[in-house]
N, C-alpha and C positions, 0 to 999 in steps of 0.2 A: 823704624825711622823713615820719614817721608823723603822721597827722592826730590832733588831740585828740579824745577821746571826746565825744559829744554831752552837754551838760549839760541833763538833763531837767528839773531843778528850775528852771533859768533859763528854759527854753522854756515851762514851765507858767506861770511868773510873767509872761512876756511875753504869752502868750495871755490871761491874766487881765486884764492892763492893757488889752489891745486890746479884749477883750469888754466891759470896763467903759466903754470910750470909744464903743462903738456905741450909738447912740440910736435904738432901734427903736420906732416907734409901733405897738404891737400892735393897737390899735383900728383902725388903717388896714389892715385885712385885707379882701380882696375875694374873693368866690367867682368862679372863672374859668369852669370847665365840668366836666361829668361825662363820663367816658370809659368806654365799654363794650368797646373794643378798643384795643390798643396803637397801632394805626395812627392813631388819633385823638389820641394824646398829643402835645402841642406841644413843639417844640424849646425848650430853655431853658439858660441858663448859670447860673441861680440854684442855690445849695446847696439840696438837696432832703431833706426829712424825710418818711418814711412812718409812718403811725400804724396799728398793727394791734392786734386784740384780739377777744375773744368778742363776740357780738352784744348781750349784756346787761351789758357791762363799764362802761358809762358813758362811752363814747368821745366821743359828740357833746357831752355836757355838759362834759367836760373841755376839749374844743377851744374851746367858747364861753368858758370861763373863761380859757383861755390867750390867746385873741384879745381878751378884754375886750369881746365883742360878743354880748350876750344874743340868742339866736334866730337868729344867722347860720347856724350848723350846725343843721339840723332834728333835733329830738329826738322820740321817740315812746315811749309806754308799751309798745308792742308791739315786741319785739326783731326784728332782721333787716331793718330798713328801708334800710340802706345797702347797695346792691347793685351799685354802680358805683365807679370810682375818682373821688372828688370832689376837685378841685384848688382850693387857696386860695393866693393870694400875700399875703405879709405885708410891707407897706410897701415893695414893690418890691425886697425884700432876700432873701426866703426863700420857697421853694415848699413847701407842706405838702400831702401826698397822704393823704386819708382813705380807707383801704382798706375793702372790704366786711367786715362782722363775720362771723366764722366760728363754727361750732358751733351754728347755729340748727336745732334738731331738727325743727321743724315744716315747714321748707322741704323740697321734694322733693329726693330724692337727686341727680337730674340737675342741679337748680339749684345745690345745694351743690357739686357737682363743677365747675360752670361758674365759681362764685365762686373756688374753690380754684385752678383753672387760671389765672384772670385775675390773682390775687394772685401766684402763683408766677412767671408769665411776666413780670409787671412787676418784681418784686423781682430776678429774674435777668437783666433786660435791661441792655443797655449803658448806657442812660440811666436806670438804676434809682436808688434813693435813696442818699444818702451815709450816712444813719443811719436805723434803724428803731426807733421807740418801741414796745415790747411792753407793752401794757396788761393788767393782771391785777387782779381784784377782791381787795382785801386780806383780805376775810372768807373767801375760799376758797383763796387762793394759786394757784400755777400749775396749770392742768389739763393732762391728757395732750396735748391739742391745742396748748396753749401751748408745752410742752416739745418737741413735734414741730417746731413752727415755729422755735424757737431752734436745735434741732439742724440743721435745714435751712439756717438762716442761717450757722451755724458752718461747715458743710460747704462753703459757697460763699464763705467769707471775708467775709461782710457784717457790718458793725458794728451793734450793737443796744444799747439802754438799757432796762432794765425799769422800769416805772412802776406803782406800786400805787395803784389808784383807791379812792374811797369810804373814805378813811382816817378820816373823822369818825364812821364807824359803829362803831369800836372805841375802848375807853378807852386811856389812855396805856400802861399795862403790857401789855395785850393786844396793842396795836398794835406795840410794840417786840418782843414775843415772836414775833408773826407775821412781822414783817420779817426776823428772824433765820432763821426756818424757811424763808421764801421764798428767802433768800440761799443757804441750804444746798441747797435743792431745785434751784436754778439752777446748782449746781456751785461755789458759793462765790467766784466771780470778780467778780460785780457785785451790788451791793445795790440793791434797788428804791427808787425815790424815792417817798415817801409823799405822795399828793396828795388833794385833795378839791375838787370843783366847788362844794360847798355852803358851806364856810367859807374857800375859796381857799387852804387849806393846800398848800404846796409849789409853788404856781403860779409865784412869782418864781424859785424854784430851778430849775424846769423851763425858764423863759425864759433863765436864765443858761446852762444846758446848751446850748440851741439857739444862743445868741449865740456861745458858744465854737466851736460847729460851723461857724458862718458864718466866723469868724476862721480856723479851721483850714483850711477850703476855700480861702479867699483867699490863705493863706500857702503853699499847695502849689505 
């Protein structure tokens, strides 16, 4: 007897209902540890999200907005301060891994190579992330290094979600136009989520995406 085809609409509706039922206390986020080598990475059964982006993309500010914890993730006016894998647990439900920012021109080439090696080894590891948030400054769109990372993720079958930061820096029309341009530059498959740590635009939508990820991991 042939099996009925999977009803994707019904599945999506079920995941939405389950994600709505999850009550994550985002402010209950704790910094766990910084990792310089994968041998230091703790074993975990939690769904894991990695956050990647250029060193000046506003990654730390966005994470603070996501967590609802001002100052939990250290920010700096000087880019390139995140040089390790920084691990945060969200309400004992989700593990968020803050990756070193790439593309910091002032860093020595040897140091840049070490960061890149650490990022690639973690992302390609057996205990790597379930989803990678690829952060890009909406004012500039994806840079060549962003596209290289996405190509690298695609080649290895790793899932990713583009996130446009600093959306408050553009007006409504300019913002919409840039998001369309970014979608095209990314191959037209995924549209970036517009976010801003300044006015909290898109933060709740980003939380919903991550809640669905938790539900999806639990349903596998």
